[in-house]
C-alpha positions, 0 to 999 in steps of 0.5 A: 466494473468494466476493465481498463486495458491491462499490461504485463499479463494482467499482473496489475489491472486498472479497473474503472468502476461505474462512477468512472473512478479508476482503481488499481488491482495488484497481484499478490505475487507482486506485493509478497514483500509488503505482505511479509512486512505487514505480518511483521507489523501485526506481530509488533502491534501484538507486542505493543499491546502486551507491553501496555497490559504489562505496564512497561515503560512508556519510552519502550512502548513509544519506541515500538509504536514508532517502529510499527508506524514506520513499517506501515508507512513503508508498506504503503509506499511500496504499494503506491510505488508498485502502482506508479511503476505500472502507470509508467509502463502504461500508454501516457496518453491513455485515459486509464491513468488517474495520476490525481488519484495516485498522487492523493494516495501517495500524499495520504501517507505523508 
């Protein structure tokens, strides 16, 4: 992979692979809140599994599944928002910004 110009002290890097596809590599410090949210969701999923194994009420299980789903969606949106913020700080005429790919990622969560 050949690097594409970086900004903000390489906290977020846009990298072009051999096929010319630009990917976004995010610094974990930038996404520490997302990691916490995902760890919480991981615990919720374990709780849902236990609820199913214990034969808990369907409505309780579905309520917890909805909470996990929402947490995962919010984590995904946070990752994409970070990427979009980076693109806004890039040179808008730069070839390194692949807005179509970012749009596709965003819509994949909808």
